[in-house]
N, CA and C atoms as an extended XYZ file, in Angstrom:
345
Properties=species:S:1:pos:R:3:atomname:S:1:resname:S:1:resid:I:1 pbc="F F F"
N         0.808       -1.086        0.099 N   ALA     1
C        -0.062       -0.015        0.082 CA  ALA     1
C         1.006        1.101       -0.134 C   ALA     1
N         0.373        2.165       -0.761 N   SER     2
C         1.261        3.534       -0.780 CA  SER     2
C         0.504        4.559       -0.071 C   SER     2
N         1.195        5.353        0.756 N   SER     3
C         0.693        6.501        1.402 CA  SER     3
C         0.963        7.822        0.809 C   SER     3
N        -0.016        8.597        0.761 N   SER     4
C         0.395       10.093        0.124 CA  SER     4
C         0.797       10.951        1.251 C   SER     4
N         1.712       11.870        0.725 N   THR     5
C         2.104       12.912        1.555 CA  THR     5
C         1.789       14.250        0.999 C   THR     5
N         1.331       15.120        1.886 N   SER     6
C         0.848       16.738        1.322 CA  SER     6
C         2.045       17.230        1.322 C   SER     6
N         2.079       18.255        0.339 N   SER     7
C         3.243       19.293        0.287 CA  SER     7
C         2.578       20.687        0.291 C   SER     7
N         3.430       21.572        0.593 N   SER     8
C         2.967       22.827        0.566 CA  SER     8
C         2.588       23.385       -0.597 C   SER     8
N         1.664       24.222       -0.693 N   SER     9
C         1.126       24.935       -1.931 CA  SER     9
C         2.118       25.903       -2.447 C   SER     9
N         1.862       26.310       -3.786 N   ASP    10
C         2.970       27.134       -4.273 CA  ASP    10
C         2.812       28.440       -3.736 C   ASP    10
N         1.899       28.876       -3.270 N   GLY    11
C         1.559       30.216       -2.666 CA  GLY    11
C         2.616       30.129       -1.316 C   GLY    11
N         2.565       29.069       -0.499 N   ASP    12
C         3.261       29.144        0.616 CA  ASP    12
C         4.800       29.069        0.212 C   ASP    12
N         5.164       28.340       -0.837 N   ASP    13
C         6.575       28.440       -1.254 CA  ASP    13
C         7.121       29.838       -1.575 C   ASP    13
N         6.179       30.539       -2.266 N   ALA    14
C         6.439       31.968       -2.676 CA  ALA    14
C         6.581       32.882       -1.426 C   ALA    14
N         5.818       32.608       -0.548 N   ALA    15
C         5.668       33.528        0.742 CA  ALA    15
C         6.986       33.069        1.495 C   ALA    15
N         7.316       31.937        1.737 N   ALA    16
C         8.648       31.489        2.185 CA  ALA    16
C         9.680       32.180        1.621 C   ALA    16
N         9.782       31.911        0.301 N   ALA    17
C        10.941       32.583       -0.364 CA  ALA    17
C        11.284       34.017       -0.156 C   ALA    17
N        10.077       34.764       -0.266 N   SER    18
C        10.197       36.247        0.099 CA  SER    18
C        10.410       36.771        1.488 C   SER    18
N        10.231       35.772        2.334 N   SER    19
C        10.360       36.307        3.925 CA  SER    19
C        11.920       36.556        4.105 C   SER    19
N        12.166       37.164        5.146 N   ALA    20
C        13.372       37.474        5.687 CA  ALA    20
C        14.117       36.117        6.374 C   ALA    20
N        15.472       36.122        6.050 N   PRO    21
C        16.135       34.947        6.544 CA  PRO    21
C        15.907       34.794        8.117 C   PRO    21
N        15.753       33.476        8.398 N   SER    22
C        15.491       33.168        9.887 CA  SER    22
C        16.454       31.841       10.246 C   SER    22
N        16.614       31.850       11.497 N   ALA    23
C        17.283       30.568       11.961 CA  ALA    23
C        16.516       29.292       11.715 C   ALA    23
N        17.278       28.220       11.547 N   PRO    24
C        16.494       27.054       11.133 CA  PRO    24
C        15.535       26.624       12.297 C   PRO    24
N        14.361       26.191       11.913 N   SER    25
C        13.223       25.891       12.741 CA  SER    25
C        13.152       24.261       13.110 C   SER    25
N        14.143       23.775       12.395 N   ASP    26
C        13.890       22.203       12.605 CA  ASP    26
C        14.428       21.873       13.922 C   ASP    26
N        13.805       21.213       15.016 N   PRO    27
C        14.483       20.851       16.188 CA  PRO    27
C        15.558       19.910       16.216 C   PRO    27
N        15.601       19.144       15.031 N   THR    28
C        16.690       18.160       15.148 CA  THR    28
C        18.087       18.789       14.843 C   THR    28
N        18.042       19.906       14.258 N   LEU    29
C        19.205       20.785       13.984 CA  LEU    29
C        20.020       21.340       15.214 C   LEU    29
N        21.266       21.284       15.281 N   ARG    30
C        22.059       21.710       16.371 CA  ARG    30
C        21.676       23.312       16.549 C   ARG    30
N        21.384       23.494       17.887 N   THR    31
C        21.112       24.871       18.241 CA  THR    31
C        22.469       25.750       18.393 C   THR    31
N        22.382       26.876       17.733 N   VAL    32
C        23.604       27.711       17.839 CA  VAL    32
C        23.350       28.601       19.048 C   VAL    32
N        24.405       28.697       19.914 N   THR    33
C        24.236       29.227       21.259 CA  THR    33
C        24.948       30.542       21.460 C   THR    33
N        25.461       30.953       20.287 N   GLY    34
C        26.232       32.308       20.434 CA  GLY    34
C        26.102       32.932       19.028 C   GLY    34
N        26.688       34.207       18.931 N   PRO    35
C        26.546       34.931       17.820 CA  PRO    35
C        27.318       34.211       16.638 C   PRO    35
N        26.864       34.236       15.563 N   VAL    36
C        27.526       33.733       14.299 CA  VAL    36
C        28.214       34.782       13.755 C   VAL    36
N        29.540       34.483       13.344 N   VAL    37
C        30.466       35.331       12.676 CA  VAL    37
C        30.775       35.031       11.421 C   VAL    37
N        30.623       35.702       10.226 N   THR    38
C        31.011       35.291        8.869 CA  THR    38
C        31.984       36.313        8.366 C   THR    38
N        32.488       35.998        7.236 N   ARG    39
C        33.424       37.210        6.612 CA  ARG    39
C        33.397       37.139        5.188 C   ARG    39
N        33.528       38.274        4.598 N   PHE    40
C        33.621       38.297        3.259 CA  PHE    40
C        35.020       39.118        2.902 C   PHE    40
N        36.130       38.312        2.356 N   PRO    41
C        37.347       38.985        2.131 CA  PRO    41
C        37.733       39.123        0.725 C   PRO    41
N        37.151       40.077       -0.005 N   PRO    42
C        37.568       39.989       -1.486 CA  PRO    42
C        38.924       40.644       -1.652 C   PRO    42
N        39.751       40.333       -2.678 N   GLU    43
C        40.910       40.954       -2.941 CA  GLU    43
C        40.806       41.986       -3.900 C   GLU    43
N        41.324       43.276       -3.586 N   PRO    44
C        41.067       44.337       -4.618 CA  PRO    44
C        41.913       44.351       -5.678 C   PRO    44
N        42.008       43.373       -6.465 N   ASN    45
C        42.731       43.361       -7.754 CA  ASN    45
C        41.889       43.104       -8.985 C   ASN    45
N        40.736       43.403       -8.764 N   GLY    46
C        39.749       43.188       -9.910 CA  GLY    46
C        38.335       43.635       -9.451 C   GLY    46
N        37.476       43.490      -10.392 N   TYR    47
C        36.031       43.846      -10.146 CA  TYR    47
C        35.289       42.581       -9.551 C   TYR    47
N        34.273       42.756       -8.872 N   LEU    48
C        33.545       41.667       -8.344 CA  LEU    48
C        32.794       40.915       -9.337 C   LEU    48
N        32.458       39.562       -9.350 N   HIS    49
C        31.788       38.855      -10.189 CA  HIS    49
C        30.652       38.226       -9.435 C   HIS    49
N        29.870       37.411      -10.239 N   LEU    50
C        28.605       36.810       -9.677 CA  LEU    50
C        29.005       36.031       -8.535 C   LEU    50
N        30.050       35.262       -8.465 N   GLY    51
C        30.339       34.367       -7.389 CA  GLY    51
C        30.621       35.368       -6.165 C   GLY    51
N        31.138       36.442       -6.304 N   HIS    52
C        31.328       37.443       -5.186 CA  HIS    52
C        29.990       38.049       -4.697 C   HIS    52
N        29.051       38.053       -5.514 N   ALA    53
C        27.660       38.485       -5.165 CA  ALA    53
C        27.038       37.477       -4.319 C   ALA    53
N        27.180       36.246       -4.747 N   LYS    54
C        26.661       35.100       -3.985 CA  LYS    54
C        27.240       35.147       -2.596 C   LYS    54
N        28.433       35.292       -2.488 N   ALA    55
C        29.197       35.207       -1.250 CA  ALA    55
C        28.745       36.270       -0.399 C   ALA    55
N        28.641       37.470       -0.713 N   VAL    56
C        28.030       38.627       -0.169 CA  VAL    56
C        26.562       38.377        0.461 C   VAL    56
N        25.808       37.910       -0.422 N   CYS    57
C        24.283       37.609        0.062 CA  CYS    57
C        24.310       36.595        1.167 C   CYS    57
N        25.002       35.449        0.829 N   PHE    58
C        25.171       34.396        1.938 CA  PHE    58
C        25.568       34.730        3.118 C   PHE    58
N        26.910       35.493        3.348 N   ASN    59
C        27.589       35.707        4.334 CA  ASN    59
C        26.684       36.715        5.255 C   ASN    59
N        26.441       37.936        4.644 N   PHE    60
C        25.695       38.718        5.322 CA  PHE    60
C        24.227       38.257        5.837 C   PHE    60
N        23.669       37.615        4.999 N   ALA    61
C        22.413       37.014        5.327 CA  ALA    61
C        22.315       35.982        6.512 C   ALA    61
N        23.354       35.041        6.496 N   VAL    62
C        23.742       34.257        7.574 CA  VAL    62
C        23.905       34.880        9.036 C   VAL    62
N        24.809       35.915        8.878 N   SER    63
C        25.082       36.679       10.135 CA  SER    63
C        23.794       37.373       10.634 C   SER    63
N        22.977       37.710        9.904 N   ARG    64
C        21.649       38.525       10.337 CA  ARG    64
C        20.575       37.542       10.828 C   ARG    64
N        20.796       36.141       10.471 N   MET    65
C        19.872       35.201       10.884 CA  MET    65
C        19.840       35.143       12.347 C   MET    65
N        20.926       35.219       12.986 N   PHE    66
C        21.186       34.956       14.493 CA  PHE    66
C        21.521       36.317       15.215 C   PHE    66
N        20.922       36.258       16.585 N   GLU    67
C        20.900       37.416       17.327 CA  GLU    67
C        22.419       37.601       17.518 C   GLU    67
N        22.822       38.862       17.569 N   GLY    68
C        24.321       39.231       17.712 CA  GLY    68
C        25.147       38.772       16.521 C   GLY    68
N        24.704       38.204       15.536 N   GLY    69
C        25.628       37.888       14.290 CA  GLY    69
C        26.236       39.113       13.728 C   GLY    69
N        27.418       38.771       13.083 N   VAL    70
C        28.072       39.781       12.290 CA  VAL    70
C        28.857       39.408       11.197 C   VAL    70
N        28.927       39.999       10.285 N   CYS    71
C        29.762       39.756        9.149 CA  CYS    71
C        30.888       40.595        8.868 C   CYS    71
N        32.106       40.118        8.960 N   HIS    72
C        33.373       41.197        8.625 CA  HIS    72
C        33.725       41.235        7.276 C   HIS    72
N        33.842       42.398        6.791 N   MET    73
C        34.268       42.539        5.427 CA  MET    73
C        35.646       43.262        5.547 C   MET    73
N        36.624       42.586        5.029 N   ARG    74
C        38.011       43.138        4.958 CA  ARG    74
C        38.657       43.061        3.508 C   ARG    74
N        39.201       43.726        3.032 N   LEU    75
C        39.879       43.738        1.791 CA  LEU    75
C        41.121       43.127        2.001 C   LEU    75
N        41.236       41.810        1.337 N   ASP    76
C        42.550       40.949        1.551 CA  ASP    76
C        43.629       41.549        0.686 C   ASP    76
N        44.660       41.907        1.324 N   ASP    77
C        45.936       42.598        0.597 CA  ASP    77
C        47.022       41.592        0.453 C   ASP    77
N        46.829       40.425        0.174 N   THR    78
C        47.944       39.460       -0.100 CA  THR    78
C        48.799       39.663       -1.417 C   THR    78
N        48.211       40.714       -2.283 N   ASN    79
C        49.127       41.001       -3.440 CA  ASN    79
C        49.009       42.386       -3.776 C   ASN    79
N        49.656       43.210       -2.916 N   PRO    80
C        49.548       44.617       -2.895 CA  PRO    80
C        49.991       45.239       -4.402 C   PRO    80
N        50.910       44.690       -5.133 N   ALA    81
C        51.336       45.064       -6.396 CA  ALA    81
C        50.191       45.180       -7.412 C   ALA    81
N        49.249       44.378       -7.273 N   LYS    82
C        48.143       44.232       -8.379 CA  LYS    82
C        46.893       45.212       -7.764 C   LYS    82
N        46.943       45.716       -6.691 N   GLU    83
C        45.695       46.505       -6.061 CA  GLU    83
C        45.836       47.832       -6.580 C   GLU    83
N        44.515       48.338       -6.729 N   GLU    84
C        44.417       49.747       -7.257 CA  GLU    84
C        43.243       50.284       -6.479 C   GLU    84
N        43.230       51.543       -6.152 N   LEU    85
C        42.071       52.381       -5.621 CA  LEU    85
C        40.858       52.058       -6.438 C   LEU    85
N        40.966       52.099       -7.714 N   GLU    86
C        39.731       51.894       -8.563 CA  GLU    86
C        39.006       50.684       -8.038 C   GLU    86
N        39.661       49.491       -7.773 N   TYR    87
C        39.170       48.225       -7.331 CA  TYR    87
C        38.494       48.335       -6.154 C   TYR    87
N        39.155       48.836       -5.047 N   VAL    88
C        38.836       49.100       -3.782 CA  VAL    88
C        37.419       49.825       -3.682 C   VAL    88
N        37.354       50.868       -4.365 N   GLU    89
C        36.105       51.668       -4.510 CA  GLU    89
C        34.942       50.867       -5.230 C   GLU    89
N        35.358       50.199       -6.195 N   SER    90
C        34.248       49.531       -6.948 CA  SER    90
C        33.573       48.358       -5.954 C   SER    90
N        34.528       47.579       -5.227 N   ILE    91
C        34.120       46.647       -4.335 CA  ILE    91
C        33.193       47.211       -3.415 C   ILE    91
N        33.615       48.292       -2.810 N   LEU    92
C        32.862       48.874       -1.658 CA  LEU    92
C        31.433       49.258       -2.291 C   LEU    92
N        31.392       49.899       -3.459 N   GLU    93
C        30.036       50.351       -3.968 CA  GLU    93
C        29.330       49.258       -4.426 C   GLU    93
N        29.909       48.127       -4.976 N   ASP    94
C        29.049       46.873       -5.152 CA  ASP    94
C        28.481       45.993       -4.032 C   ASP    94
N        29.196       46.135       -2.992 N   VAL    95
C        28.743       45.429       -1.714 CA  VAL    95
C        27.692       46.131       -1.264 C   VAL    95
N        27.817       47.437       -1.151 N   ARG    96
C        26.587       48.337       -0.778 CA  ARG    96
C        25.532       48.022       -1.545 C   ARG    96
N        25.641       47.920       -2.798 N   TRP    97
C        24.416       47.739       -3.696 CA  TRP    97
C        23.761       46.468       -3.615 C   TRP    97
N        24.586       45.435       -3.489 N   VAL    98
C        24.080       44.109       -3.359 CA  VAL    98
C        23.238       43.958       -1.931 C   VAL    98
N        23.794       44.568       -1.031 N   GLN    99
C        23.100       44.573        0.406 CA  GLN    99
C        21.850       45.290        0.358 C   GLN    99
N        21.724       46.532       -0.217 N   ARG   100
C        20.549       47.174       -0.416 CA  ARG   100
C        19.471       46.271       -0.974 C   ARG   100
N        19.757       45.764       -2.132 N   GLY   101
C        18.798       44.941       -2.821 CA  GLY   101
C        18.451       43.628       -1.827 C   GLY   101
N        19.380       43.054       -1.278 N   LEU   102
C        19.059       41.925       -0.331 CA  LEU   102
C        18.182       42.309        0.806 C   LEU   102
N        18.456       43.375        1.482 N   TRP   103
C        17.808       43.755        2.572 CA  TRP   103
C        16.191       44.283        2.136 C   TRP   103
N        16.344       45.121        1.181 N   ASP   104
C        14.879       45.695        0.724 CA  ASP   104
C        13.989       44.564        0.260 C   ASP   104
N        14.618       43.449       -0.387 N   ALA   105
C        13.581       42.456       -0.738 CA  ALA   105
C        13.189       41.546        0.486 C   ALA   105
N        14.049       41.260        1.467 N   THR   106
C        13.686       40.381        2.499 CA  THR   106
C        12.819       41.316        3.479 C   THR   106
N        13.031       42.678        3.553 N   GLU   107
C        12.131       43.297        4.576 CA  GLU   107
C        10.823       43.806        3.994 C   GLU   107
N        10.732       43.652        2.749 N   GLY   108
C         9.527       44.180        2.080 CA  GLY   108
C         9.626       45.666        1.700 C   GLY   108
N        10.799       46.292        1.964 N   GLU   109
C        11.018       47.679        1.296 CA  GLU   109
C        11.036       47.637       -0.033 C   GLU   109
N        10.396       48.623       -0.844 N   GLY   110
C        10.611       48.654       -2.200 CA  GLY   110
C         9.668       48.026       -3.049 C   GLY   110
N         8.992       47.050       -2.339 N   GLU   111
C         8.050       46.240       -3.142 CA  GLU   111
C         6.945       47.051       -3.866 C   GLU   111
N         6.550       46.917       -4.958 N   GLY   112
C         5.557       47.528       -5.611 CA  GLY   112
C         6.050       48.833       -6.448 C   GLY   112
N         7.261       49.311       -6.046 N   GLU   113
C         7.868       50.188       -6.885 CA  GLU   113
C         8.469       49.670       -8.023 C   GLU   113
N         8.097       50.170       -9.287 N   GLY   114
C         8.551       49.378      -10.545 CA  GLY   114
C         9.355       50.270      -11.406 C   GLY   114
N         9.698       49.399      -12.501 N   LYS   115
C        10.303       50.116      -13.454 CA  LYS   115
C         9.402       50.887      -14.394 C   LYS   115
């Protein structure tokens, strides 16, 4: 005999995807008992790419999921000969841009404002 399982509706999935990040609710997962610290250490020897944007979103969002969490961003200077102020300024501008979009989307700010 087979048993059927119910799954959440598409509307529930859409609502969950658009909600702010939160700590895992599954009680079988290990409980985090302290602040979560993440980092984003780009090297200022070029412009950010899609992989960097993913890392920004992940690291800053995970740190916000837990009370007292923090994400450290530091520019990794392991190769100073290739670093230029143009890249430093570009990285800082891009990280701020990605964060604005991430927090606006998860907190409901800017919804309904269209192009």
